[in-house]
C-alpha positions, 0 to 999 in steps of 0.5 A: 301411749293410749292417751296420746292417740286419744288426744290426736283423735280428738284434735282431728275430730275437732278440725273435721267438725270445724271445717264442716260447720264453718259459715260461708264467707258472706255470713262471716262478713255479716257477723263481723259487720254486726259486731263492729256496729255494736262496738261503735254504738257503745263508743259513740257519744250522743250530742246530749252526752257531749252537751252535758259534759260541756255544761259540767266543765263550764259550771266548774270554771264558773265556780272556780272563778267565783271562788278566786274572786271572792278570796281576792275581795276578802284579802282586799278588805283586810287592811295592809300594813307595810313596815317602813322605818322612814315613816317614823322619827325615832325607834324605841327598842325595848329588851331585857339584857342580863336581867335588866330592862333596857330601852334604846332610842334611835333617831332616824336620819329624817328627824335629824335632817329636819332638825338640821333644816330648822337650825339652818333656817334659824341661822338664816333668820338670824342673818341679816344684811346691812350697808356700811354707811360710814367708818372711822378709825374706831367705829363703823356705822351700818344701816340694818336693812330689815329694821331700819336701824343704824348699828354702831359697831365699836373697834373692840367688836371689830377686833374680836371678829377680825379672825373671821373677816379681813376688814381692809377690803370693805369700803363705804356703801358696800353691802354686808352680811351680819350674823347674830347669836341667840344673845343678840351679839354679832358673830360675823361681818362679811361682804354680802354674796355677789347676788345682793346689791341692795337691801332685800 
């Protein structure tokens, strides 16, 4: 119990001393004002510090811009290759299958189209026009428009070509379209298309 009474006495003495040494109200306000001013001065940033921060941030932005630009120019300097199968006429595939070296060659569609166009052009070059000048029972005479040659076509050739064309519809003076094969033999005799009225 002794300890409690001593603690109580100390507390009362402390409270009494506190009341006696308490500064007046104006002194308390002055101390509070001084404390606040000291705290705000330490938190307030001067114009010099602010300008240093702005310059540092600007320098970082400029550095980042230069680095990105330099990286882009380095990438632009490198040649760019894009794989496009359309650029090639054929594709060779090399592989080893079951211990054997195998090569596959695939021709591209455009190569085949080009070949087809060439063949079509050759066919068109072999096609020519002529005018049926005269026809007998066993012979036709056709004036070739491109070489001013008179073609004498015998009945045996006409009989061989009769599967392709009905010759009874043809009359003298009519324009004909004729085809030859690579050996120079006539393969087709048909009426010329509607837009051919004279030798081209």
